[in-house]
N, C-alpha and C positions, 0 to 999 in steps of 0.2 A: 773831756771829749770835745773835738774841734766843733764849731758852730756850722750848722748846715745852712746858714743864711748867707746870701751872697750880697755884698754892700753895693749900693749904687750912688754914684757921686754926681753932684752937678757941675758942669764946666764953668770955669771962670769967665768973666766978662760978657756972659750971655745974659740978654735981657728978654722979657717976653711975659707972659702970663705966668703967673705962679699959683700954685696950689698949696693949701696948708696941708702939711704932712704931720707925722706924729710928733708930739711935743710942741705943737704950735709953730713949727718952722715953716717957712715959705719955700716951695719946690718950683722950679721952672717947669712950665707947661710941657716944654719939649721934651722933658724926660732926660736932658743930658747933664752931665756931671760938671760941677763947678770946682775945678781943682784948687782954686784959690780960697774957697769958703771954709768955714768950720763945721758946717752940717754934715752929718752922716745919716743916711736913710737906710733902714733895714730892708732886707729882701721881700719881695712881694709875694713869695710862695715858698713852702717848706718842701724839701726833698725827703722822701721816706729813709728811714735809718735801716741800713743793712749791716749785718755782721760781716766785717771784712774777711774773717778767718774761715767762714763757713761757706762751701761751694754750693752753688744753686743746684737743687735736685733735678736729676735728669728726667726728662719727660720720657713716659713710656710711649712706645710706637702705638699708634692706633690699631686696634683689632680689625682685620678685615671682616666685612659684613658677610655673614653667611646667607646663602640662598634661602628663600622662604621654604620652610618644612624640613630643611636638612638637618640630620643629627637627632630627630624626634622619632619615637614610636607612635604609630597610628593604629588606633583601635576602633572598630566600627561602633557607633553609637555614643561617641564621646565628642563634645562640641571642641572646636579647635581653640576658641578663644578663652575658654574657662573650663576646667576640669569638672566632671560630673560628680556630685557628692549625694550620698543617699540621705533620706530623711533623718534628721537628728544630728546632722553634721559629721557622721563617722566616716572615715576614709574608705574609698572603694577596695573591695577584695575581689580579685580576678577569680573565676571559677574555672578550674582545669578538669578535663575529663577523669573519671575515676579509672584506676588501674584495672585491666581485664582480668587479672589474677584475683583480685579482691572481690570483683562483681561475680565471677564464676563460683568462688568459695561461698559468698552470700546466697547465691541461687541454690547451689548444692544443700547448704544447710536448710533452706527454705523447704526443699523437696523432701529431704530426710524428715523433716519435722511433720510434714503432710502425711508422709507414708506411716509414720509411727502413730500418729493420731488415728489414721484409718484402720490399722491393725487393732490398735486398743479399742476402737469402736467395735470392730468384729468380733474380737474376743469376749468383750462385755456382753455382746448379743448373743454369743454362743453360750456363755456360762448361764445366762439368766433367761434364755429363750424357752418358752413352753413348748416349742416344736420338738425340742430334744428330751422331753420328759420321758421318764422310764415307764414301760407299759409291760414288757415281758421280761422273765428271768429264765435262764437255762442253766442247768447244774449238771457237773460231770465229777467223776471221781468218788463216788459213793459207793460203799459196800455194806457198812454197818447201818447206815442211815438211808433214808429214802429220799429222792429229790424234792418231794412235797414237803418234808420236814425242813429242808433248807429253804426253799421258797416261802414258807410260812414265817420263818424266822427273819427273812428279809422283806416282809410285806411293808413295813414302815418306809421303805425307799421308793415305792410306787408314787408316780407323779413328780418326783424330784428330777431336775435337769442332770443328764449323764455327766457333764463336765464337772459337776460339783460331788459326784460319788467317788470316794477313795477305797483303797483296800483295808485301811485302817478302820474305817466306819463299817465296812461289810464285816471284818473280824470281830469287831465289837458287838455287832448283832448277833454273831453265831457263838458267842462265848458260852451261853448256856448249854450248848450242844457239846458235851465233853468228848464226843468221838472226833471232833474237828481239832486237827493239830495246827493247820495253816490253811489259808485260803488266799486265792488271788482273783481279782475281778477284772473284766475286760469289756469296754463299752462297744456295743454294736449298734451304731446310729442307724436309723434316727431315734429308736425307743427301745433297744434291746441291751441286756447285760448278761455276759456269760460268766458264770462263777465256777471255778476249778477248785474242788475241795481236796486237800490231802489229809486223809483220816489217820488216827492212830492205829497201830498194828498190834492186835492181841497176840500174846506169846504164851499164854498159859490160861488154865482154868483153875479157879478157886472155889472150894465147896463151901457154900453157906446155906445151912438147913437142907432143904430139898432141892435147891437151885445151885447152879454153877456159874460163877460170874467169870467172864472173859476179861483179862486184864493186860496191860501193856508192860513195857519194861519199867515203867515208873509206878506201877501198881494201881493205875487209873481204871476203874471198872467201866467197861465200854458197853457190854450187853450181858444178857442172862440167858440161860438155857437149862431145860430139865433133862435134857439128854445129852451126856458127854460124848457119847459115840458120834453124835451128829456133827461134831466139831473136832477137826484133826489137830488137837492141841493137847499137850501133856498137862496133867494135873498136878499142882504144886501142893504137896502133902501139907495139911494143916493151914496153909494160907498165912497171911502177914499176921493174923491176930493170935496165932499159936506159935510160929517159928521166930517171930520177931521181925522189926523192919529192916534191920542189917541183913539177916539171912535171906529174907524175901527179896530185897534189892540184888543181891549177890545171884540168887538163882534166876530172877527175871533178867538180869544183864546177860547171863550165859544163853538163856533161851532166845533173847532178842538178837544174838550174834549169829544163830543157825540159820541155814537156807531153810526155805519153806518146805522142800521135799524131805530135808532130814527131820524138820520140826514135826511134819506129819507121821513119822515113824516112831515118836516118842510116846510112852504112855504116862509117865509121870516123872517129877523131878523133886529132889529133896536135898538137903544140906544139913550136915552136922556142925559146920562152922563155915565162915567166909572162904576158907581155904580148902573145903572139902565138899564140893558139890558133886552130886552124882545124879545121872540120868538113867532112865529105864526104857528100853525099846519094847515095842508091842510084841516081839518075838521072845523076850525075856532076857536079852543081853544087857549087861550093865556097861555104862560109860563113865570112867573116872575122869572127871574134868578137872579137879583142882579148884584154884581160885579163878577169878575173873580176868587175870592178866593175859595178854596176847590172845584173847578170844577169837579174833578174825583168823589168826593162823591155826588155832586149835580147831575151828570150825572147818577149815579147808582140809586138814589132815583127816578129821573124822569122816567127812564127806568122801575122801579117797579110800578110806579103810571099808567103808560100807559098800562100795562099789567093787570090792574084790569078790569073786564067786566064792561062795561057801564050799567047803570041804565037809562031805558028809561024815568022813571018818574022824576028822579033826574039827569039830564044830567050835567056832569061836564064842566064848561066853563073856569075855571081858575086853573092852577097848579102853586102853589106858592113854590119853592124851594130855596128861597133866604136864609132861615135858614134851611139847609139840615137835621138837627137832629129833626126838628119839622115842618115837611112839611104841607102845607094847600091846601085844594081843596074846590072849591065852585061854 
């Protein structure tokens, strides 16, 4: 690498004050070079070394100064010289307004919750309120029973709030009364209960000793009477204890299918087998019924035949409806 020091020479023939240079040599005070001398003096300063093959980096143009406040967002409450920070050094979070749809939904849910709570409170008050306690019971639909018998069976319900009384509870209290087949109850605020009773229907009389028992199609004994003429029902000969359960059920099923006006004209009923049920009218005519199949159709055919005016010369003694689509009279 070439030296960066520029030599300085003292000119020849010059005299003057000298100065001691490097290496103990005398140098003229005037600083001129002596061309005839042997002394060589090194450069008084060094030049910085630069790479000749690397061009100097171009300077970037100075950026124009922006006016104060230009290009910055301004928010009320924030200092211009230093951004505000919450306690603890956490960065600021800007709060934006809640969307209207979300706010309406939240308000609607709050209203619904309040309404549900109010309704629940009212229902709870109605269910347990003593204001609706049961005081009076009205009964309808009784023929074999008296209203007083039903009211006496329902006495445990008195003082109980009406909303807590159900048909199942009323029916359970009336189970000892075999005449009741079904029951329904209706609350009559503030303190009343209406009970509609559906009784079993007696279809025949069964003689037991000196008494005649009224029975329904299932053989349930509903009442007793000493005078069979006071009840317009046929007597089943022998009863269930004599003719057997199967024959008794077949006969009772036939009687249960007959209309009340036809049933009132019968004197007794009997059955040699489940397929040979016979009925007797109070006038002495016999009705051959057959088995218990198609009993509704047989009942309608028999009712129509009995309405036909009687012929004094050809009095009908037998009505055969065992084949209801081809009935026979003789």
